[in-house]
N, C-alpha and C positions, 0 to 999 in steps of 0.2 A: 351369167354374172360378168364374164369377161367382155361380152358384147356390149353390155350396158356401160361398163367403164370406158370402152373404146368410143362409144357413141357420145358419152359425156366429154371425153377428151377432144373429139372433133368439134362438138358444139362450143366448147371453151376456146378452141383455136379460132373458129370463125368469129366468135364474139370479140376476142382480142384484136383481130384484124379489122373488124368493123369499127371498134373504138379508136384504133390508130388512124384509120382513114378519116373518120369524123373529126378527130382532133386536128389533123393536118390541113383539112379544108375549111376549118372554122374561120369566118370572116374577121372576127376580132383579132385573131392571131396574125392574119395578113396585115391588118391595120397597124398593129404594134410593131411588126417587122419593118414595115415601110417607114414608120416614125423613127425607129432606131437607125435606119439607114439613110434618113433624111431625104426620102423620095416622096413624090406626090401619089396619093391614092384616095379615091372617092368611093366610099361604100354607101350605096343608096338602094333602098328598097323601092320598088315601083309604086307602092302604096303611098298616097299623099299624106295620110295621117301620121306616118312614121317619119321621124327626123332622119337626116343623113349625117354621116361623119366623114371628115376628110383630114388628111395629114399632109403637111408640106414643110419641108426644111426643119423637121423635128418638132413642129408645133401641131397640136391637135385642135380641130374646130368642130363645132356642132351646128348644123343648119336646120332651121325650122321652116317647113314649107307651108304656104298658105294658098288656097284655091281662090280663083276669081274668074270673072268673065272677060274674055277677049273678044275681038271682032267676030271670030268664027267658031269659037268653042270655049269650054270651061277648062282652064289650065292653071298651072302654078304661076301666079303673078307676083308673088312676093316671097323673098327668102331672108330670114334674119340669121346672120352668122355671129357666133360668139366663140371666143377661145375657151378651151377646156381649162379649168382652174389648175389642173395638175401639171400643165405644161407651160413653158415660158415662151412668150412671143418676143422676147428681147432679142434685138439684132435683126429683126425682119425689116425690110425697106418697103417703101410704097410700091415698088415694082413687084414685090412678092405678093402683096395683096391684090394688085391688078391682075397678076397671073392667075391667082385663085378665082377671081371674078370671071376671067376669060374662060377658064375650064368649066365653071358652073354654067355660064351662058351657052356653052356647047351642048349641055344636056337640057337646060331650061332657057330657051332663047328669049322668051317674053318676060321673064322674071326680073323684077327690080330687086337688087341685092342691097340690104341694109346691114351695117355692122354695129355691134354693141360697143359701148364705150370701153376703153379709150381709143380703139382703132378708128372709130368714126371721126373723132376729133383730129387724130393724126392724119387721116386722109384728106381732111378739109383745111389743113394748114396751108399757108402760102409760102 
């Protein structure tokens, strides 16, 4: 009986350690921490059918990836970026959006980046 309780206690200890490590390495936790500290972070799954999320200067954005044909291969050719409704993009300048585009082009060099309204109108103002 004592051995069974000890075995149960060891199992419970490993389970708690496993859950703690899983929580600390969770990608959404990293994204939220980067948003709070106003850093840039791009969370992207290599699967094309899944959207990616990025945060920059306290704002959260979602990017939808679309496949298409290029000269040599089939690759991500279009990305539609939209701000998350729960965060504010107030105070961001054009240079901030150009920085985001530059970082996305590092990962997807042939992709054309399109922004949803009102960012698209803001970037095309003279």
